[in-house]
DOLUMVO-7525 format. One line per field, with one value per residue: x, y, z of N, C-alpha, C in turn; residue in three letters; residue number from 0. Coordinates in pm, whole numbers. Example, Ala and Ser with C-alpha at 12.3 -4.5 7.8 and 13.67 -1.06 7.14 Angstrom:
BEGIN
n_east	1319,1285
n_north	-569,-225
n_up	780,708
ca_east	1230,1367
ca_north	-450,-106
ca_up	780,714
c_east	1320,1290
c_north	-330,3
c_up	780,787
type	ALA,SER
seq	0,1
END
This chain:
BEGIN
n_east	2263,1969,1675,1723,1604,1661,1596,1666,1885,1920,1769,1896,1980,2170,2481,2747,2748,2654,2892,3060,2962,3000,3243,3341,3211,2900,2538,2227,2060,1948,1852,1678,1708,1442,1227,1190,1300,1429,1626,1655,1790,2023,2172,2212,2376,2607,2687,2645,2456,2127,1843,1693,1906,2081,1917,1793,1502,1324,1202,1074,1040,953,1076,1058,1272,1358,1146,1039,1029,998,1169,1219,1280,1257,1331,1555,1669,1612,1743,1992,2034,2225,2132,1971,2141,2286,2323,2461,2723,2884,3083,3257,3320,3445,3670,3765,3848,4083,4260,4195,4087,3769,3537,3248,2975,2672,2534,2291,2382,2588,2585,2571,2721,2884,2940,3132,3275,3278,3304,3598,3534,3225,2856,2593,2254,2134,1918,1820,2061,2172,2256,2487,2612,2676,2845,3062,3128,3209,3420,3593,3673,3787,4014,4174,4452,4705,4989,4889,4663,4566,4521,4185,4076,3817,3495,3162,2903,2580,2306,1987,1803,1673,1516,1324,1183,1096,892,735,621,618,750,818,807,891,1037,1193,1327,1486,1602,1785,1982,2106,2222,2374,2566,2678,2803,2985,3141,3256,3408,3589,3692,3874,4044,4161,4281,4479,4418,4221,4313,4367,4116,3836,3539,3196,2874,2567,2212,1941,1682,1395,1146,793,470,201,-132,-344,-600,-576,-510,-524,-724,-641,-707,-1007,-985,-882,-1066,-1240,-1085,-977,-744,-538,-268,-142,168,365,349,232,366,441,306,266,129,77,-70,-120,-279,-506,-643,-483,-564,-793,-770,-585,-775,-957,-789,-699,-930,-924,-836,-571,-356,-163,-67,102,164,389,702,632,641,754,1054,1218,1197,1371,1522,1293,1235,1324,1278,1201,1024,685,364,226,313,290,225,172,-14,150,171,22,-100,-88,-256,-291,-441,-636,-512,-428,-284,-180,71,228,458,595,775,916,809,739,1059,1137,1001,1073
n_north	173,160,215,120,65,196,10,-212,-349,-472,-725,-943,-1073,-945,-1060,-930,-653,-617,-702,-511,-275,-341,-332,-72,244,337,466,505,577,798,1073,1163,1408,1654,1616,1275,1115,891,1035,1293,1282,1114,1297,1498,1366,1326,1585,1746,1934,2097,2000,2184,2351,2219,2153,1927,1838,1626,1305,1326,1624,1954,2230,2551,2656,2466,2392,2171,1935,1706,1587,1290,960,737,823,856,1057,1300,1230,1238,1499,1775,2017,2005,1943,2168,2311,2162,2020,1740,1526,1365,1515,1718,1603,1538,1781,1827,1653,1363,1066,863,592,497,324,323,584,826,1114,1018,966,1189,1471,1706,2003,1975,1756,1379,1089,840,584,463,356,343,334,32,-135,-414,-552,-760,-706,-818,-855,-591,-531,-684,-575,-319,-429,-524,-263,-129,-298,-346,-222,-66,93,256,274,436,366,421,704,734,607,480,260,162,-10,-150,-345,-385,-156,-218,-446,-364,-166,-325,-522,-433,-319,-515,-759,-1117,-1095,-851,-900,-1103,-981,-778,-992,-1081,-844,-793,-1004,-943,-729,-865,-965,-774,-665,-894,-906,-662,-722,-916,-803,-636,-391,-342,-221,3,134,296,240,352,320,401,466,599,652,526,274,263,115,135,56,-93,54,311,552,849,1053,1215,1330,1394,1581,1802,1827,2050,2229,2344,2404,2352,2098,1807,1789,1660,1333,1087,1025,1270,1516,1754,2060,2218,2501,2643,2913,2909,2988,2996,3048,2914,2666,2579,2586,2385,2191,2174,2076,1822,1484,1366,1491,1732,2089,2345,2661,2748,2807,2842,2626,2418,2522,2321,2125,2224,2462,2563,2720,2712,2715,2493,2378,2285,2519,2474,2252,1959,1707,1378,1222,988,661,688,823,981,960,1051,897,608,320,-1,-187,-205,-22,-134,-60,238,567,897,1037,1240,1347,1318,1086,869
n_up	-553,-671,-497,-283,11,347,564,444,470,704,650,625,388,268,277,226,173,448,570,493,627,854,880,806,767,853,777,925,768,495,390,145,-149,-245,-542,-433,-600,-900,-1086,-989,-748,-798,-966,-766,-558,-711,-784,-535,-496,-479,-647,-734,-808,-982,-1166,-1253,-1210,-1195,-1276,-1497,-1706,-1820,-2003,-2069,-2242,-2380,-2617,-2769,-2667,-2443,-2144,-2051,-1842,-2029,-2302,-2515,-2676,-2559,-2292,-2368,-2467,-2425,-2363,-2138,-1969,-1873,-1659,-1466,-1316,-1278,-1094,-1216,-1449,-1300,-1248,-1489,-1575,-1396,-1511,-1457,-1434,-1559,-1475,-1557,-1502,-1617,-1505,-1438,-1659,-1787,-2005,-2197,-2322,-2105,-2033,-2215,-2189,-2108,-1934,-1964,-1977,-2043,-2096,-2330,-2128,-2050,-2000,-1950,-1852,-1585,-1225,-1187,-1455,-1481,-1313,-1357,-1622,-1520,-1412,-1592,-1691,-1483,-1455,-1680,-1758,-1899,-2029,-2234,-2134,-1870,-1509,-1385,-1188,-1029,-1034,-1125,-1043,-1125,-1017,-1088,-985,-743,-724,-928,-881,-628,-744,-898,-744,-469,-172,34,-64,-166,-385,-399,-185,-299,-512,-375,-263,-494,-602,-391,-409,-653,-606,-415,-604,-756,-548,-511,-764,-784,-568,-672,-883,-730,-666,-463,-227,-257,-309,-231,-133,-195,-82,-181,-177,-395,-297,-98,-89,-124,-24,-210,-196,-411,-406,-314,-516,-612,-825,-1095,-1292,-1286,-1078,-1225,-1411,-1440,-1519,-1828,-1948,-1766,-1666,-1575,-1477,-1336,-1199,-982,-633,-620,-753,-983,-1119,-1428,-1516,-1773,-1830,-1686,-1364,-1096,-828,-844,-937,-702,-488,-546,-555,-266,-162,-199,-78,102,-9,-26,-161,-310,-393,-672,-542,-297,-121,170,311,381,165,19,-277,-514,-724,-976,-1340,-1432,-1253,-1175,-1190,-960,-714,-542,-261,-253,41,252,106,-87,-428,-709,-1033,-1363,-1575,-1618,-1514,-1621,-1454,-1127,-935,-703,-552,-468,-495,-401,-205,89,182,434,512,335
ca_east	2167,1812,1529,1734,1539,1787,1600,1655,2032,1903,1690,1979,1990,2300,2596,2869,2697,2659,2998,3137,2908,3071,3420,3348,3110,2775,2454,2107,1966,1989,1714,1702,1623,1312,1136,1267,1292,1575,1738,1713,1885,2135,2281,2248,2490,2765,2740,2627,2372,1980,1760,1658,2023,2156,1815,1751,1409,1237,1221,987,1005,962,1156,1025,1373,1347,1008,997,1084,985,1259,1170,1379,1320,1338,1720,1705,1577,1822,2130,2044,2301,2055,1884,2228,2355,2353,2485,2854,2900,3222,3337,3339,3547,3766,3858,3944,4203,4326,4168,4024,3641,3501,3113,2858,2516,2491,2224,2434,2709,2546,2592,2859,2827,3067,3207,3343,3224,3374,3652,3438,3085,2770,2445,2199,2094,1798,1829,2157,2191,2350,2600,2655,2704,2974,3173,3187,3300,3555,3668,3695,3898,4130,4210,4554,4840,5062,4819,4521,4601,4395,4080,4067,3669,3425,3033,2835,2424,2205,1831,1697,1593,1376,1221,1142,1015,778,647,558,602,890,805,772,1016,1135,1270,1456,1587,1703,1880,2067,2148,2296,2495,2654,2733,2911,3084,3220,3357,3529,3702,3782,3983,4143,4263,4409,4579,4357,4142,4388,4386,3988,3747,3385,3088,2749,2449,2088,1910,1529,1330,1010,667,378,79,-254,-423,-694,-510,-456,-575,-773,-579,-786,-1114,-958,-846,-1180,-1301,-970,-938,-606,-440,-242,-56,310,457,239,285,353,496,257,267,40,114,-166,-151,-358,-619,-673,-413,-627,-925,-712,-566,-888,-1000,-676,-701,-1055,-889,-786,-446,-274,-82,-22,162,213,552,832,586,649,830,1179,1302,1217,1473,1466,1196,1207,1358,1182,1132,920,558,297,169,374,230,300,71,36,220,88,-107,-21,-173,-229,-375,-539,-700,-407,-477,-231,-121,200,239,554,635,883,844,699,817,1203,1160,953,1097
ca_north	81,218,198,23,127,200,-124,-357,-415,-572,-834,-1076,-1121,-873,-1050,-850,-522,-591,-685,-371,-187,-356,-292,74,330,320,546,462,605,883,1176,1248,1543,1660,1528,1200,1038,869,1113,1418,1253,1071,1412,1550,1249,1344,1737,1805,2019,2079,1991,2346,2470,2153,2157,1802,1838,1505,1186,1396,1786,2058,2336,2667,2717,2361,2398,2089,1809,1655,1521,1137,844,654,910,865,1191,1385,1220,1295,1620,1861,2151,1963,1912,2258,2341,2023,1960,1622,1492,1312,1649,1822,1519,1539,1882,1821,1539,1244,952,808,495,511,220,353,665,992,1219,1001,946,1305,1547,1786,2099,1937,1638,1252,977,786,475,456,276,373,240,-114,-187,-566,-582,-765,-662,-932,-829,-461,-539,-754,-462,-207,-477,-508,-142,-123,-382,-329,-116,-85,235,348,286,447,363,522,749,770,486,467,141,179,-134,-104,-459,-359,-63,-258,-538,-279,-133,-432,-624,-400,-321,-626,-906,-1199,-1062,-724,-985,-1197,-881,-785,-1113,-1070,-734,-825,-1111,-860,-623,-908,-1001,-628,-662,-1006,-871,-556,-789,-1019,-706,-571,-280,-306,-178,150,173,356,219,454,240,453,478,751,702,449,245,259,30,211,-4,-34,153,448,625,998,1033,1356,1390,1446,1688,1910,1835,2206,2338,2266,2419,2303,1983,1747,1785,1591,1254,995,1082,1449,1561,1908,2121,2344,2602,2694,3006,2888,3073,2950,3059,2854,2545,2564,2563,2262,2059,2191,2000,1652,1416,1287,1566,1882,2142,2476,2756,2737,2857,2837,2503,2423,2563,2209,2074,2281,2566,2491,2804,2693,2739,2360,2314,2331,2637,2414,2143,1890,1590,1286,1166,851,556,732,822,1045,942,1138,822,508,207,-151,-287,-173,4,-140,-2,389,649,1037,1112,1346,1300,1258,971,771
ca_up	-533,-686,-452,-165,114,466,639,384,497,801,638,632,233,202,383,178,232,570,604,458,701,995,882,777,821,798,828,960,659,402,359,-12,-187,-314,-530,-374,-757,-939,-1171,-904,-641,-823,-992,-616,-523,-795,-773,-421,-490,-480,-758,-764,-839,-1078,-1282,-1297,-1097,-1159,-1380,-1627,-1667,-1898,-1989,-2165,-2322,-2455,-2620,-2847,-2584,-2268,-2089,-1962,-1845,-2152,-2431,-2535,-2740,-2432,-2197,-2385,-2519,-2336,-2283,-2010,-1832,-1883,-1514,-1385,-1319,-1175,-1033,-1364,-1508,-1212,-1219,-1601,-1577,-1317,-1563,-1373,-1522,-1472,-1552,-1507,-1574,-1591,-1386,-1504,-1685,-1816,-2167,-2255,-2312,-2008,-2057,-2352,-2128,-2049,-1871,-2060,-2003,-2042,-2188,-2302,-2052,-2081,-1847,-1929,-1806,-1456,-1161,-1183,-1584,-1481,-1202,-1442,-1725,-1455,-1322,-1687,-1734,-1394,-1452,-1781,-1718,-1955,-2065,-2317,-2045,-1733,-1402,-1344,-1049,-1022,-1061,-1055,-1055,-1103,-1020,-1062,-971,-623,-698,-1028,-811,-530,-791,-963,-610,-340,-74,137,-126,-196,-513,-367,-104,-390,-569,-281,-280,-650,-622,-284,-497,-773,-529,-374,-722,-791,-469,-503,-877,-754,-502,-747,-929,-638,-673,-332,-104,-296,-304,-114,-173,-124,-147,-145,-263,-377,-214,-55,-159,-2,-50,-234,-241,-545,-386,-276,-601,-653,-966,-1104,-1414,-1228,-1021,-1295,-1513,-1446,-1569,-1969,-1987,-1696,-1704,-1444,-1525,-1303,-1139,-875,-527,-604,-860,-1017,-1227,-1529,-1514,-1912,-1824,-1562,-1271,-979,-698,-841,-901,-555,-398,-569,-497,-132,-100,-207,46,87,-115,-6,-274,-276,-548,-696,-433,-158,-74,275,289,419,57,-107,-334,-575,-809,-1128,-1443,-1451,-1148,-1225,-1140,-882,-664,-473,-227,-167,166,259,93,-184,-533,-822,-1162,-1443,-1603,-1547,-1532,-1610,-1342,-970,-885,-540,-491,-507,-397,-444,-108,169,217,563,523,245
c_east	2043,1758,1570,1724,1633,1759,1618,1790,2000,1815,1741,1988,2101,2440,2715,2872,2689,2815,3102,3093,2998,3233,3451,3252,2997,2680,2323,2011,1978,1856,1784,1630,1510,1295,1245,1240,1424,1665,1780,1793,2008,2224,2311,2375,2628,2774,2716,2558,2216,1950,1741,1740,2043,2062,1746,1643,1326,1252,1136,980,1004,1010,1127,1144,1404,1217,970,1047,1069,1086,1180,1241,1409,1312,1511,1741,1704,1703,1990,2162,2121,2236,1998,2001,2327,2375,2423,2653,2883,3058,3309,3385,3474,3675,3840,3906,4037,4267,4300,4066,3898,3608,3348,3019,2712,2532,2411,2334,2544,2722,2560,2696,2837,2950,3198,3290,3237,3352,3447,3579,3315,2989,2640,2360,2106,2005,1791,1958,2153,2261,2511,2691,2734,2834,3079,3210,3250,3432,3656,3732,3830,4004,4237,4331,4669,4871,4987,4678,4545,4464,4313,4120,3911,3585,3266,2991,2642,2351,2075,1747,1627,1494,1308,1154,1025,870,668,570,558,701,895,790,922,1094,1215,1357,1555,1679,1805,1999,2120,2250,2432,2620,2726,2829,3000,3215,3308,3463,3631,3789,3910,4074,4231,4360,4491,4487,4279,4186,4404,4253,3927,3617,3273,2952,2654,2320,2046,1754,1511,1222,921,554,247,-27,-323,-526,-667,-438,-541,-603,-748,-644,-934,-1089,-925,-956,-1239,-1210,-910,-799,-511,-405,-163,87,392,333,319,280,399,421,269,191,93,-41,-236,-251,-489,-571,-580,-487,-763,-867,-638,-675,-965,-914,-677,-833,-1019,-820,-675,-327,-273,-55,-16,186,382,614,779,579,752,965,1272,1286,1328,1457,1403,1154,1256,1261,1093,1033,806,480,255,247,294,284,137,101,94,152,-11,-9,-126,-139,-361,-481,-539,-580,-483,-453,-178,24,211,355,603,734,839,799,802,932,1226,1070,957,1242
c_north	141,159,105,104,99,33,-235,-405,-500,-696,-968,-1140,-1052,-906,-959,-709,-497,-621,-564,-267,-210,-303,-132,157,314,441,469,494,743,936,1225,1377,1531,1705,1377,1071,1014,979,1262,1394,1191,1185,1484,1471,1307,1497,1803,1923,2000,2054,2110,2420,2379,2145,2052,1792,1711,1403,1244,1570,1829,2178,2447,2700,2589,2291,2263,1929,1793,1586,1393,1026,785,700,911,994,1306,1322,1249,1388,1728,1990,2103,1946,2063,2340,2240,2031,1844,1589,1446,1440,1728,1745,1529,1676,1932,1701,1421,1176,874,695,517,407,255,456,793,1098,1177,978,1080,1369,1661,1880,2053,1806,1486,1162,915,669,503,406,321,302,125,-156,-341,-643,-630,-696,-721,-889,-687,-466,-589,-653,-363,-293,-483,-394,-134,-183,-405,-218,-148,55,309,337,297,383,431,579,767,659,499,317,180,47,-91,-214,-452,-282,-104,-351,-455,-268,-223,-513,-563,-420,-455,-766,-978,-1146,-926,-811,-1058,-1107,-823,-893,-1089,-936,-731,-905,-1016,-750,-689,-968,-886,-639,-773,-966,-789,-593,-869,-923,-633,-428,-227,-204,-3,206,210,331,266,381,334,418,592,774,589,376,258,203,131,83,7,61,254,533,732,988,1201,1403,1434,1573,1802,1893,1988,2285,2289,2290,2366,2149,1902,1732,1677,1469,1186,1064,1208,1486,1721,1962,2258,2411,2608,2820,3001,2958,2956,2910,2952,2707,2477,2534,2431,2157,2074,2096,1827,1618,1386,1339,1694,1968,2311,2536,2742,2860,2892,2717,2498,2422,2435,2119,2117,2395,2488,2619,2822,2666,2586,2295,2374,2460,2572,2306,2093,1767,1517,1227,1037,714,575,795,890,994,1027,1054,712,409,85,-241,-186,-151,-23,-92,153,438,799,1105,1170,1260,1242,1135,865,708
c_up	-550,-589,-314,-31,256,544,577,426,625,749,619,479,173,293,351,227,354,641,559,569,850,1011,847,847,749,844,865,829,582,377,204,-38,-235,-465,-506,-503,-775,-989,-1059,-784,-683,-887,-864,-569,-579,-806,-621,-400,-501,-627,-819,-803,-961,-1201,-1338,-1173,-1075,-1302,-1524,-1601,-1807,-1882,-2109,-2270,-2408,-2509,-2665,-2792,-2436,-2252,-1990,-1986,-2003,-2287,-2454,-2583,-2634,-2324,-2230,-2465,-2406,-2283,-2168,-1909,-1816,-1742,-1441,-1396,-1208,-1160,-1135,-1429,-1463,-1251,-1360,-1651,-1495,-1383,-1529,-1463,-1456,-1566,-1514,-1569,-1518,-1450,-1471,-1528,-1774,-1972,-2253,-2209,-2232,-1995,-2109,-2293,-2098,-1995,-1977,-2099,-1981,-2161,-2195,-2206,-2102,-1947,-1837,-1836,-1636,-1383,-1194,-1348,-1552,-1408,-1300,-1542,-1650,-1420,-1443,-1706,-1599,-1409,-1596,-1803,-1797,-1996,-2143,-2267,-1927,-1632,-1387,-1211,-978,-1107,-1021,-1120,-1017,-1111,-985,-1022,-860,-655,-849,-969,-714,-624,-843,-820,-489,-234,9,85,-164,-272,-515,-268,-211,-502,-483,-268,-387,-656,-491,-371,-611,-712,-459,-476,-766,-690,-487,-634,-859,-641,-579,-836,-887,-616,-524,-228,-115,-344,-205,-188,-107,-166,-74,-248,-251,-354,-161,-142,-41,-55,-64,-264,-352,-542,-347,-392,-607,-809,-1018,-1227,-1374,-1139,-1098,-1415,-1518,-1494,-1721,-1991,-1886,-1674,-1572,-1514,-1461,-1215,-1046,-730,-502,-751,-875,-1128,-1299,-1549,-1653,-1910,-1756,-1449,-1125,-852,-703,-833,-763,-501,-393,-533,-346,-88,-134,-110,3,9,-59,-116,-243,-437,-552,-623,-332,-72,70,221,315,277,-34,-165,-480,-683,-956,-1211,-1488,-1345,-1173,-1143,-993,-825,-534,-410,-185,-51,156,216,-9,-281,-619,-939,-1225,-1556,-1563,-1599,-1543,-1540,-1243,-981,-752,-495,-561,-412,-452,-330,-38,221,332,615,451,244
type	UNK,UNK,UNK,UNK,UNK,UNK,UNK,UNK,UNK,UNK,UNK,UNK,UNK,UNK,UNK,UNK,UNK,UNK,UNK,UNK,UNK,UNK,UNK,UNK,UNK,UNK,UNK,UNK,UNK,UNK,UNK,UNK,UNK,UNK,UNK,UNK,UNK,UNK,UNK,UNK,UNK,UNK,UNK,UNK,UNK,UNK,UNK,UNK,UNK,UNK,UNK,UNK,UNK,UNK,UNK,UNK,UNK,UNK,UNK,UNK,UNK,UNK,UNK,UNK,UNK,UNK,UNK,UNK,UNK,UNK,UNK,UNK,UNK,UNK,UNK,UNK,UNK,UNK,UNK,UNK,UNK,UNK,UNK,UNK,UNK,UNK,UNK,UNK,UNK,UNK,UNK,UNK,UNK,UNK,UNK,UNK,UNK,UNK,UNK,UNK,UNK,UNK,UNK,UNK,UNK,UNK,UNK,UNK,UNK,UNK,UNK,UNK,UNK,UNK,UNK,UNK,UNK,UNK,UNK,UNK,UNK,UNK,UNK,UNK,UNK,UNK,UNK,UNK,UNK,UNK,UNK,UNK,UNK,UNK,UNK,UNK,UNK,UNK,UNK,UNK,UNK,UNK,UNK,UNK,UNK,UNK,UNK,UNK,UNK,UNK,UNK,UNK,UNK,UNK,UNK,UNK,UNK,UNK,UNK,UNK,UNK,UNK,UNK,UNK,UNK,UNK,UNK,UNK,UNK,UNK,UNK,UNK,UNK,UNK,UNK,UNK,UNK,UNK,UNK,UNK,UNK,UNK,UNK,UNK,UNK,UNK,UNK,UNK,UNK,UNK,UNK,UNK,UNK,UNK,UNK,UNK,UNK,UNK,UNK,UNK,UNK,UNK,UNK,UNK,UNK,UNK,UNK,UNK,UNK,UNK,UNK,UNK,UNK,UNK,UNK,UNK,UNK,UNK,UNK,UNK,UNK,UNK,UNK,UNK,UNK,UNK,UNK,UNK,UNK,UNK,UNK,UNK,UNK,UNK,UNK,UNK,UNK,UNK,UNK,UNK,UNK,UNK,UNK,UNK,UNK,UNK,UNK,UNK,UNK,UNK,UNK,UNK,UNK,UNK,UNK,UNK,UNK,UNK,UNK,UNK,UNK,UNK,UNK,UNK,UNK,UNK,UNK,UNK,UNK,UNK,UNK,UNK,UNK,UNK,UNK,UNK,UNK,UNK,UNK,UNK,UNK,UNK,UNK,UNK,UNK,UNK,UNK,UNK,UNK,UNK,UNK,UNK,UNK,UNK,UNK,UNK,UNK,UNK,UNK,UNK,UNK,UNK,UNK,UNK,UNK,UNK,UNK,UNK,UNK,UNK,UNK,UNK,UNK,UNK,UNK,UNK,UNK,UNK
seq	0,1,2,3,4,5,6,7,8,9,10,11,12,13,14,15,16,17,18,19,20,21,22,23,24,25,26,27,28,29,30,31,32,33,34,35,36,37,38,39,40,41,42,43,44,45,46,47,48,49,50,51,52,53,54,55,56,57,58,59,60,61,62,63,64,65,66,67,68,69,70,71,72,73,74,75,76,77,78,79,80,81,82,83,84,85,86,87,88,89,90,91,92,93,94,95,96,97,98,99,100,101,102,103,104,105,106,107,108,109,110,111,112,113,114,115,116,117,118,119,120,121,122,123,124,125,126,127,128,129,130,131,132,133,134,135,136,137,138,139,140,141,142,143,144,145,146,147,148,149,150,151,152,153,154,155,156,157,158,159,160,161,162,163,164,165,166,167,168,169,170,171,172,173,174,175,176,177,178,179,180,181,182,183,184,185,186,187,188,189,190,191,192,193,194,195,196,197,198,199,200,201,202,203,204,205,206,207,208,209,210,211,212,213,214,215,216,217,218,219,220,221,222,223,224,225,226,227,228,229,230,231,232,233,234,235,236,237,238,239,240,241,242,243,244,245,246,247,248,249,250,251,252,253,254,255,256,257,258,259,260,261,262,263,264,265,266,267,268,269,270,271,272,273,274,275,276,277,278,279,280,281,282,283,284,285,286,287,288,289,290,291,292,293,294,295,296,297,298,299,300,301,302,303,304,305,306,307,308,309,310,311,312,313,314,315,316,317
END
C-alpha cells in the first residue's frame, strides 16, 4: 500500500487490515531504505538489497552509462528499459528460474524483462485503476486455474490511492482516511475471492508499505534554484526531501559551502553520508546528497500549487 504510514492502521478506517493484524503478526512500523521514496523501497522489498546495490536509487535518476535517457516514473520508455534494471533480481525472477509462476499486478520492475524473465501475468501500469479494480484483476488471474494454466506461486498487488491522496491533501486529511477505507475494502474483496476459490488456506498474505507521509506546509519550501544560482554548471538531479546535486564541473567545495549556509538542509559529498543511510557510491548517486529537515522540501522551480504531503525524509523519521 503506497504511502500507508504505520499509524494509519489505528485510525479506525481499516477493519480488514486490523483483523489481519490481530490474527497474524504485526510490526509497529517499517524503516524504509534511503531515499524513502517509492521505487527504491519497492525494489528493496522484492530483492532484499539496498538501493546502492540494486541500482534503483530514486524515482528520478541519471546514469552515465545510459546517456540519452533520464529515468522518471511517468516515462514508460525509461521504466521499461532493461538497462536501468541490470543490477536487479526481484523475487519473481528468482522464482521463475526455479520453475515457479508469478502473477504481479503493478509492481516496479514487472513491466520490463529482467534477466530475460517477466512474471507470467502482468500489466502496464494504469494509475486510473482503483484499488478495487486492481484487486479484482489479480483475483481473476489467481483463480483462473486449469491444466493449461497452473496455479501461481507468488503474487503482488500494488495500490496507490493512499499515497496519491496524501500528496494532494496531506496525511491528516479526510481524503486520506477515505482512501484507507477504499483500500481496506479492496483487500477484503481479494480475501473473500481467495476463500471462495479454496485458495485462502494455502495463502500467506504480507501487507507492507514503502514509506510514510509528512505534512509540508506551502511556506516550508527551500528555493533550490536560488541556492545554485552562483554555479551555472551545477544542477539539481534530485529534488524534494532528498535533493541531490550534479556538479557539472563546478567546485564541490564551493557548492557545499553555499549549501551548508542554507537552513533546514543538510548535505554531504557523495559517499560521505551517514552510514545508517546505506551505501551511496553507485554511479547513479549525485555528486552531493542532501536531506531536508522534517516538514521541509526543496524545489528547483516555482510551483503554482502546493504539495502538502511528501516523503523522502530521514528513514528514521518517516
